[in-house]
N, C-alpha and C positions, 0 to 999 in steps of 0.2 A: 282589388277586384272592382270591376266596373259595373255600374248599374245599367242593365240593358233596357232600353225604352221600347224596342220593337224587335221581333224575330222573324226571319225569312227562311223558309224551308225550300232550298233549291236542290234537294236530293233527287238524283235521277235525271237532272237537266244537264245538257251539254252546252258548251260554248256556242253562241253568245248568251244563251238564256239566263244563266245566273247573274250576269252583269246587267242585262236588261231589266230583270225583276228587281235588282238592287236599285237601279236608277228610279224605278217606279216607287219603291218603298221610301227612298230618301226624299222624293218630291213631297211626300206627305208629312215630313218631319221638320222640326225646327233646328236651327244651328246649335251644336253642342250635344244633341241627342245621339245615342249609341244604338246602332243596328247590328244584331247578331245574325250572321248568315251561316247556314249549314249546307255544304255542297259535297257532292261525291265525284265530280269531274276533276281529275288530277291537274288538268290545264287551268283550272280556276285559280290555282296558287299564283301563277304568273299573272293571269288576267287581273286579279284583285290588286296586286302590287302596282301594275301599270295604271289601272283605273284610279287608284288612290293618288298616284303622282300626277296624272293628267287632270283630275277634277279638284284637287286640293282637299279632298276628304282624307282624314287621318286613319290609316290602318293601325289600330291599337295592338292587335294581336292576331296571330295565326297559329292554329294548332291542328294536329292530325290525330284523330282518335278513331281507332278501328275502321280505317279506310274512309273516314269522313273528315272533311276539312271545315274547321270552325273559324270564322273571321269575325272580328269586332271592328266595326267601322264607325268613326265619329264624324258626323255631318259637320261640314265647315260652315 
């Protein structure tokens, strides 16, 4: 289990807002910290995978719980 340093509620937001809010949240974090994002946009699954690859931040986990997508992202 990972220790979450910050949580972002992106429920109800559609692309590209969850990614934009994630970028803003990560900007205020230090390397190695973990951001938990909760989103409802099904497109965010692919968006976060691509975002992690492009930015070098590590996507630690992805889960779907009751039509919500929960991502754990580790800041590089």
